[in-house]
N, C-alpha and C positions, 0 to 999 in steps of 0.2 A: 764160721761154725765148723766144728768137727762133729761128725756123726758120732753118737754115743758108742764108745767102744773102749775096751780095756784089754790089758795083756794079762793072761793067766799062764804061768809057766813059760813065758816067752812067746806065747801064741796069741794072736789077735782074736778077741771075741767081739763079734759085731752085735748091734742091737737086734732084738728078735725080728723086727720087720725087715732086716737086711740079711738075716742068716739064710733065707731061701736062695739068695744069689751070691753067697759067700765065694763059691768056686769061681763064678764069673768075675767077681771083683778082684780076686787074686790074678786071674788072667789079664784083666785090665792093667794091673800094676806091672805085670811081666811085660806086656806090650809097651807100656810107657818107658820102662827102663831100656828096652831094646831100641825103640824108635828115637829116643833122645840121646843115645850114645853117639857123640860127634867126635871126629878126628881132631877137631879144634879143642884143645884142652880147656880154654876158658869157657866155651859154650857148654862143654860136658860138665864142668864143675858148677856153673851157675844153674844149669838145668837140674842137676842132681841135688843141689842145695834146696830148691823149692820142692822137688819130688820127695826128698827125705823128710821134709817137714810134715808129711802126711796130709791130713785134711779130710774133708767130708766125703769125697767121692759121691757127692749128692747127685751131680748131673749125670755121670755114667749110670748111677743106680736108677735114675728116672728113665733113661733109655731102655735099660734091660727089663725093669719091672713093667714098663708100658708095653713092650713087645710081648712079654710073657702073659700079661693080663689079657691080651687079645688072642694069642695063640701060644700055647705052651710048647709047641713043636716048631716055633720060628727058628730060623738058622742061627744056632748059638755062636758059631765062629764069626760069622759076619757081624752079628750084633755086638759082640765084645770088642771087635776092632773099631767099629763106629763109636762105641761108648768110650773107648780109649782116646780116640781123636777128639771127642767132645771135651774130655778132661784136659787135653793139650790146649784147646782153645781157652778154656777157663784159666789154666795156669798162665797162659800168655797175658790174659787180661789182668791177672794179679801182678805180674811183673810190671806191666805198664801203669797200673793204678798206684803202685808204690812209688814210681817216679813222679807221677802227677801230684800225689799227696805228700811227697817228700817224707815217706814213712821209713822209719828205721827198724820197726819190729812188726812181725805178723806171726800169729799162731805161737806167740811166746818166744820167738827166736828172731835173730837179725834178718833183715831182708837182703835180697841179692844186691840191691843198689848200694847198701851200706858196706858191702864187701868189695864189689867190682865197679861201682859207680853207675851213673845214669846211662851212659852210652852202651855199656855191656848189657845192662838190664833191659833196655829197650830192644836192642838187637837180638838178645836171646829170646825175648818174647816174640819177635818177628820170626825167629827160627822155629819156634813152637807152632806158630800159626801156619808157617809154610809146610811143616811136617803134617799138620792136621789136614790142610787142604789137599795135600798130596794123597793122603789116605782116602779122602772123599772122592778125589779124581780117579783113583785106581778102582774104587767100587763102581763108579760110573753111573749110578742112579741119579738122574737129573733132579728128581723130586727131593732127594736127600740134600743135594747141593743147594737147591733153591731155599729149602727150609733153613739151612745153616746160614746162607748169605743174608736172608731177610733178618735173622736174629742179630748177626754181626753189624749190619747197617744200623739197626735200631739201637744196639748197645752204644755204638759210637755217637750217634745223634743224641742219645739221652745223656751221655757223659758231657758232651759239649754244651748242651742246653743247661745242664747244671752249673758248669763253669761260667757260662754267660750270665747266669742269674745269681752268682755267688754274692752273698751279702745283701741281695735285694729281697727284702721280706715280702713285699707285695707280689712280685712276679713269681717267686717260688711258692708262696702260699697258694696262688691260683693254679700253678702248673705241677705241683708236687706229685700227684698221682700219675699223670701222664709221663713225667720224667722217670719215676721209678719203674713204671711199666716198661719203658724203652730200655733202661740201663740194666734192669735185673730180670723182670718177669718174662720178657719176650724170649730170653735165652732158655729159661726153664720150660716155657711153652714149647719151644723148638725141640728140646730134648725129648719131651713126651710125644710130640708129633713124629719125630724120627723113629721112636719105638713102634708107633702105629704103622708107619710106612714099611719098616723092616718086617713087620708081621703080616703085611698085606691086609690090614684091617679095612673094613668098609668105611666109607666117608663119614658116617655118623659117629662111629667109634673113634676115628682119627681126630675129628673135630672136638669130641668130648675130652679126649686126652689133652689136646692143645689148650682147651679152656681150663682144665684142671691145673695144668702147669702154670698158666697165666695167673690164676687166682692164688695158687700156692706161692708163686714168686712175689706177688704183691705183699702177701702176709709175711714172707721171709724178710723182705726189705724193711717193712715196718718194724718187725721184731728186732732186726739189726740196729735200727735207729734208736729203739728203746734201750738196747743193751749198751749203746755208746754212752748213754747218760747214767745208767744204773748198774751196769755190769761190773763184775769184779775183774780188774785187770789181770790178776793172777790166773783167772779162768779163761777170760776172753783172749788173752795174749796181746791186747792192745791198750794203750793208755786211755783213761776216761776222758770224755769230752772232745774227742778228735774232730767230730763234725763241727762243733762250736768254734774250735780254733781255726778251722778251714772256711768258716763263714757259710756252712751249709745249713739250709733250713729244712728241718725234718718234721714229721708229723707231731711228735711230742711237743716241739717248740711252737708249731703252728697252733695247736690246741691251747697251749699255755698262754700265748699272746692274745688269743681271743678272750680269755677269762681274766687276765692279769689287770692290775690297776694301771691307770695311765702312766704313773711314775715308773712302775716296774717295766711296763712295755717300752717306754722311752729308753730306759737304761739298757734293756735287752737288745733293742734295735741298734743302739750305739755300739754295743759290744760286737754284734754281728757285722756291722758296717766297718768296724775298725780293722787295723792291720794285723792284729793278733791278740787273741784273748789270753789273759793271765790266768793263773790257777784260781785267783779270787773271782774273776769273771765267770769262769766255768762253774764254780760252786754257786754263784748267785743264780745262774740260769738253772742249775740242777734243783735248787731250792724252789725257784719259781714253778718249775715243772711239777715238783712234788706238791706244792701248795694248791695248785689248780687241778689236781687229779688227772693231769695230761697223760701220765703213763697208763693209767687204767683206761682212759678214753682211747688211747692208741691201741692197746691190747684188744679192746672191744671191736675196733675196726678190723684188726688182723683176724680175730676170731670169726667175723662174718665172712671174710674172704676164704677162710679154711672151710667153713660150713658150705659155701658155694662150691669149693673145689671137690669136696667129698660128694656133693650132690651131682656134680658133673660125671662122676664115675658110675652113676646108677645105670647108664645105658650099657655098660660092659657086663659080661656074664660073671656071676659070682664065682670067685676063686680065691685061693690063698694069695695070689699075686695082687689082685684087686684089693684085698684086705691089707696087704703090706703098703700099697699106695695110700690107703686111707690112714693107716697108722703113722706113716711117714709124715703126712700132712698134719696130723694132730701133734706130732712131736715138735713141729716148727713153733708152736705156741709156748711150749714149756722149755725150750732149749736155753742153756745158760751161756753158750758161746757160739 
């Protein structure tokens, strides 16, 4: 997903709910460019490749908005540095994911692995992780380090659990929500918790932010799974049906299998269990998902998580930053990429 933004006269215009922290996000980008500048030309080029691709900056936005929703006078310099480190971690996971998924395109442009190969892509991701953990180490707050470590462990476990269950419709149907919580939602939850820690929020507010991030992260991944089936590749920057080709079981497919005829279910499971889905196979599953209203069902589940996320924020004082977090959550449901 790219956060809704456009360029006007060469200048980036952010979505209204991010304009409050526009200057902080510019600082994040400046920090990223400085920290990822390596004397090793290949690392520098591969890092710059993914950095120049742009992207959401969703996770650093969550750190900054969460901190300001608790205390508008929270240390701005410290907050943007931690926010930038969080984006480095995210960028590293993208580098690694592209290798795992054998992806040649992301955000409408070629991936680093397609330019420099898997070895460089993995090692550049490791470089980014090392830079991020160094930043957290220099800050020295053990609670920040613990929150990040917890999320990184969960992400790794979630990704491996998904790989273990690839093509197994029964296992993935039973474990889908716990897998996406680990591989996606826990990191967003950590971003929000980090904001609370940086603002020295009381335990109740910090936990509320964490739950907000968790619920929003679940909705984010479900929406991502829907877009894999119905999104416009020219907008999403990714080919349609990537999850199907990789044997991944997502919520739209789970709901479709529950309602499909025995014949359609058998054919869909054969496709998922196979070595690689053809364009015709992808189209068959897309039609099955459409005919069973599985997209609408998935969106309803995501909408309930967003409702819960917004409710989580009710313990925070009313402010423009809390409103921005609410608006950001609502945007997740209507995003196109």
